[in-house]
C-alpha positions, 0 to 999 in steps of 0.5 A: 158323231151324231149317227153314233149318239142316235144309235146308242139312244135308239138301239142299244139303250132300249136293248139294254132296258129290255135285257135288264127287265127280263133278267130281273123277272128271271131272278124274281121267279127264283124266289117268288111269283110276279103277282105276290106282295108289293112292288117295294117287296119285290124290289127288295128281293131283287136287291138281296139277290144281286148282292149275293144272297142265294135264292133258297135262303129268301122266303116271300109273302108267308102266312104262318098258321097261329095257335088260334087257327088264324095266320101271321102274314110276313113280307120276307124272311132271309136265313143267314149263317147267324140267324133268321132275319124277319123283314117288314116292308113299309112304303110311305111318303111324308113323315113318320114319328114313333116310340118303340114301346108305344102301340101307335106310330104317326104318319104325317103327309101332304105337308103336315095337312093330313096325319093318321096313326098306324100300328107300331111296326116294331110290334107287328114284326115281334108278333111275326117272329113270335109266330115262327118261334111258336112252330120251332119250340124244340129250336129256341136257340136260333137267333132272330133278328127284326128288320123294318124297311121303309121304302118311298120318300118318307123321312123318319123324323123322331123314332126312339126307344128301338129294341137291340134286336130290331133295326129300322132302315131306309131301303138303300141301307138294307144290304149294309145293315144285313151285312153288319148283322152277319158280321157282328151276330148276337150269338155264336151258336150253330143251328140246324135250318132244316125245320125252319126251311120246312116251315117257311116253305109251308108259309110261302105255300100258304100265301099262294092260297086265295082261301087263306088270304081271304080269311086272313083279310076278314080276320084283320078287319074284325081286330078291334081298332 
């Protein structure tokens, strides 16, 4: 019996972990490159793939060009049969407080000893969606959904006044919420995704450009606080 347990612990378990690791890498490479985005974003991609979302419907780390020549950086976009889901990923510990129509939210950590303000992620993702809509003016009938996903050990303490088209969730609720959106769409209209596929693919290519990334970082630094 002891030999069997030893065999399981020291042979089969490492082999299983090794297999899963390379399986995950293989899956990720269907959507993105391993150095793109954050670990939390890549975990979310894996979660989507393992729950049946086709890789050709998932777009990661996009830079969408705006009218002023700057770029809007989007963590993740998923195309579904009921519309386009634009996802903003946050990775926090501590507590988060926010009101949907206020510009600044509050992040409290270190047992309440430290806190700082950060830009309202609802506004942030609405700007991402608007950047995409500006590229798709002939196709304004496409429904857009805003999904803000909190990773890490944070607790959403007081979050209020959330728009109907926005969902704010913990990472373990993502699949359930997306499936709920698919089952209860805002619109029954059918739409052609050909053009938006092209725009999203271009956004992913832009995200691979170091020049565009550096320019985006510089533009963000120059935004008045």
